[in-house]
N, C-alpha and C positions, 0 to 999 in steps of 0.2 A: 270236272265232268266234261267240259268242252274239250280239254286236252285229250281225254280218253275216247270220246265218242266221235269227234270230227273226222279222224282218219277212217274210222269204221263206216261212217255214212258214205264217204267217198268210195270205199271198196264195195259196199252194198249196191251203190248205183251202177258201178261197172258190171258187177255180177248180174244184176237184174236186167240191164240192157243187153248183155250177151245171151242170157237165157231166153228172154222174150223175143229176141230177134230185132229189137228196135235199133240196135247198134250193129251194123254190118261193115266193119272197117276193112280197108284194103291192107293186105299184109305188109307191103312195102311202106305204106304211110305209117303203120303202127311201129315199124322198125325205126323210122326217123323220129317219131314221137318219143319212143323209148330212149334213143340216143340223146335227144334234146333235153329230156327230163333228167337223165343221168348227168349230162354236162352242166345243166343249170344247178342241180343239187350239189355237185362237186365244187362248182364255183362259189356257191353260197357257203358251203361247209368250210372251204378254205378262207373265205373272206371273214367269216365270223368265228374262226379258230375252233371249229367243231370237228376234231380229229375222229371221234367215234362215228359220227354220221358219214364222214368221208370214207372211212374204212368199210362201213356197211354198204355204201353205194358201190365201192369197188368190188366187194364180194358179190353183190347183186348183179353187176354187169358181167363179171366173169361167169357166174352161174347161168345167166340167160344165154350168153354166147355159146357155152358148152352144150346146153340143151338144144338150142336152135341148130347148131352145126351138125350134131349127130342125128337130129330129126330129119335133116335135109338129105341124109344118105339113102332114104327110101322114098318111093313115090307118095306114100301116105302122109308124109310130113309130120308124123307124130313120133315121139321118142319111144313109146311103148310098142311100136310096130317093128322094131329092129333090135337085135341083140346088143349092139353098141349103145343104142338109145336107152334100153332098159338098164344097162350098166351105168350110164352117166346119170340117169335118174336116181339110182340107188346111191351113187357117190355124192351127187349134189344134194340129195335129200338128207344126207347125214352130215356132210361138211358144212353146208350153209347154216343149219341150226347151231352146230358147234361153234362156228365163228361168231354168230350173233350172241351167244352166251358169253364168249370171251370178250366181245366188244362191250356188252352190258356191264360186265364185272370190272372192266378197266376204267381208270380215270382219264380225263382229257390230257393228252400228252403233248399237244402242240404240233407244229409242223417244222421240227428240226430234224436234221439227218440222223442223229443218234436215236431219236424216238421213232422215226419212220422206218429205219432200216430193218429191225427185227420183223415188223409186220409185213414189209415187202418181201423179205426172204420166205416167211411163212406162207404167204399167198403164192409165191412163185413155185415153191415145192409142191403145194397142193395142185396147182395147174399142171405141172409136169406129170404128177401121178395120174390125174384124170386123163390127160392126153395119151399116156402110155397104156393105161389099163383099158381105155375105151376104144382104142384104134382097132378098126375092123381087120380081121385076119382071114384072108381067103382060104377056103378049104376045098380040096377036090371032091366033087360030087355033092357039095352042099347045096341045098335048095333055099331060095329066098323065102323069107317069112312073110306070109300073107297078112295084111292088116287085120283081117278078121280073126286071125289066130293070136293076136297080141293080147296079153293079160289086161283085164279091165280095171284093175286097181293097183295102187302103189304097194311096194313091199312093206311088210309090217315094220321093219327097222326104220323106214323113212317116217311112217306115221308116229312111231314111238319117239324118234328124235325130235320131230316138230312139237309133239305134245310136251316132252320134257323141257325143251327150250322155252316153250310158251309159258309153262308154269314158273320157271326161273325168272323170266323177264317180267311176268305179271307180279310176282312177289316184289321185285325191285321197284316196279311202278307204284305199287301200294305203299312201299316204305319211303320212297324218295320223291314220288310225284313229279317226275321230270318228263318233258315232252320227248326226249330222246328214247326213253324206255317205251313210251306209247307208240312212237314211230316204229321201233324194232318189233313190238308185239304185233301190230297190224301188218307190217311187212311180212312177217312169218306167215300170217293168215293168207295174204295175197299170193305169196310164192307157193304155198301148199295148194291153193286153188289153181294156180298156173300149172303146177306139175300134174294135177289131176284133169286138166282141161282135155276135151276130146278132139282138139285141133291145135295146130301150131299157131294159128292166128289168135285164138282165144288165149293161149298160153302167153303170147307176147303182150296182149292187152292187160293181163293180170300183172305181168312184170312191170309194165309201164305204170300201172296203178301203184305198185310197190315203190317205184322210183319217185313218183309224185308225193307219196306219203312221207318218205324220208326227207325230200326237199322241204316239205311243209313243216317237218319237225325242226329243221334249222330255223325257219322263220318264227315258229312258236317259241323256241328256246330264246331267240333274240328278244322277242316280246316280253317273255318272262323276266329276263335280266333287266330290261328297260323299265318295267312297271312293277317289279316285285323286289323287295329287299332280300338279298341273298342269305343273310344271317338268320333272319326271323321268318322268312317266306311270306311276310305280310305285304300287301300292296305298298309301294314306295311313295315318296313325296310327289313324283310326277303323276302317279295314279290318283293321288289325293286332289291335286289341282284340277285334273280333268273331271273328277267326280263332282267338284264344286260347280263346274259349268252346267251340270245336268240337274242341279237342285231346283226344286220348286217349293214355294211357300205352302205350308209351314215345314220347318226342319230345325234340327238342333245339332250343334257340334260340341263335342266334349274333348278337352285337351287333357292328356294323362301324362304324368311325369313321375319317374321312379324316385323315391326319396333317398337322399344321401348316396346316390349311385357313384359319385366320384370317390367317396370314402370307401365304398365296397371295392372299387378298382384298385385303389392305393393299398388296401389291406390284404386283399386276396389275389390280386393280379388280374390281368385283362382276360385271361381264359375263363376265370370264374365270372367276370363281368359279362362275357358273351353268353355264358350259361344262364345268367340271371335275365338277360334280355330275351333269350329264347323261351325261358319259363314264363315271363310276363306276357310275351307275345302269344304263347299258346292259350293263356287265359283270355286275352283280348280277342283272339279269333273266335272264341265261343261266347262272346257277349250276347246276352238275350235282347229281346225287344226289336229285332231287325237291324241292329247296329252293324256298321261295317268299319273295321279297324284298319288303320294305316300307320306305318312308321314314318315319322317326319324327319327323324335324324337324332343320333345320340340316344339318350334315354327318353325322348319325347315321342308320344304317340297321339293320334287323333281318332275319334270315332264319330261317324256321321249317322244320325238317326233321321232318315227321310220320313216326312209326314208326321213328325212328333214334336210336341213342345218340350221345353225343359222340364216342366212338371211331370210329364208322362215318362220321361227317361230316368227319373231319380231312383225308382226301385231297381231298374236294371243296372244302373251304375253302382248302386249300393251292393248288389250281389257281386258285381265285378270287383269292387274294392275289397270285400270280404274274402273272395276267392284268392286274390293276390296275396293278402295278408296271411291267409292260412297255408299258402304254399311253402314247402320246405325244400331247400337245395342241400343235398348231402355233400360234404367235403371230406377228403381224407386228411388225417392228421399228419404231423411232420414225419418224414421218412426216417425209419430207424437207422438207415445207412448214413444219414446226415448228422446223427448225434455225435458229439465229441467222443473220440476214442482215446483212452489213456490207460496207464497202469492201474488207476484206481477203479476202472470199470470191472476188472476181473479180480483184483486183489484187495479191494477195500475191506478193511476189517469191520466186522459187525454187520455186514450186509449179506443176508442169506440169498441163496439161489432163487428161492420162491419169491422174495421181495423184488428181485431184479426182473423176473419174468412178468410179475404183475405191473411193474412200472413201465416196462416196454410195451405191454399190451395196452395200457392206458394211453401211451403216446401214439399208438397206431389206430386208436378207436376213431371211426369217422365222426365228424361233427356236422352240424346243420346250421345253415344261415337262412334267414327269412328277410324279405323286403316288403315294403309297403309302397303305396302310390297315392299321390294327391291328384284330385280331379277337379277341373273347372268346366262348367257347362253353360252355354248360352243358346238362345233360340232366336229364330228370325222374328218371332212375335215381339220379344222384348227389345230387340235391336232393329230399328228400321234402317235398312241399308243393304249393302252387298255382303256376300259371304265373308269377305275380308274383314268387315266390321264385326261380324258375328265371331270370327276367330279371335279378333283383338279383345272382344268382351270376354270370351272364354279364357283367354290368357290372363286377363286381369283377375278373373275369378280363381284361376289356378294359383296365382301369386297370393291371393288372400288365404287360400287353403294352406299353403306352405307357411305363411306368416302366422296362421292360427294354430299351428302345431303339427301339420302334416297328417297323412293317413286320414284324409277327410274329403268331403265333397262340398264345393261352393258353387252357387249358381248366380248368373248375372241378373236374374229376375229378382227385384227387390222384395216382392211380396212372398217369395219362397225362400229367400236366403236364410232368414233366421229360423224358419220352421224346419227346413230340410237339411241344414248343414250337419254332416255326420262326423263324429269324432270317435276314434277308437284308441287313442294314445299317441304319444310322440314317438316317431321313428328314430 
């Protein structure tokens, strides 16, 4: 939610300041602010290898320069007041959303010449087209367009392009929850407001807000990579250690370990192991009781229950254990193309065609695997000391759960251990 709403709050502040007259910026100062934000964003994107944000900032800069240049051809200073200005608004209003959709759909390409060359050529061709189409053509007897005669709204094609691009980027934001998509979405909103602004100064202010949003998306992406596990999207070990510093008594920490995970990797491969980790992480992310899950490394996870004792977390952890054990991961059977081929496959006597089809169908039938998890939990009430000692106590309880048959919960609290240990079979 913070990733989604923070850029929007920035944009709303700029829009409110412009509408109420609280913010009356100087046009030249705004231009320098826009340049500085673009330069800072490009530098950050290059430093953190974010080629998508880098491309978006280049598109934004070229769009603002085109609108500002053709707006300056008339005294009114607004693109809608001149024929070239209206033309450039139409082109920018269609090309910028199109480019943002392409940027959202592509993967990070890095900053190598083979990866940057196609994008550079694509933007160069667009720039040439805009320059040629929008260049003013003097006509004998033509009269200057008075600002009052300028249309009051953007062309329908521009509104449609921005709306369609916004829907595509929003869908990708919901699916992947990446700060880059959030930045692209709010930048589209800022640019649309900039194109509809009633003055060139307000337009530059919105473009500057868009550049700030994209630069902030780079910082947010870097934070996400530093504090979240890329595979499972859970907070990482670094976030776990920082969360420990904020804990206040009472609290409980549960350590979760996937049973026989190495055997699963050896049997089904590391790709399947990654799917298992993502499946278990999805159950951990929905743990009840106010718990916050972290991936500490490998197949080991941790859950922090702030303000709760170990006894109070047992029901929530039991629901989590049951949810993990009930989860199924579907796997494809062996590929028919990898089956041994020989003369007996076609000519074997006594083997009917129907029997062969049934056997091949059974070979390709998807299979399912399930995993279980062992859990050890300790509370600050039972362990007098630092969070590190609580973690050590939870680890010891986890080892007891594994020694006791796995797929169970053990607590470091002696009075609850015997009564609350849960067993559901050996994994």
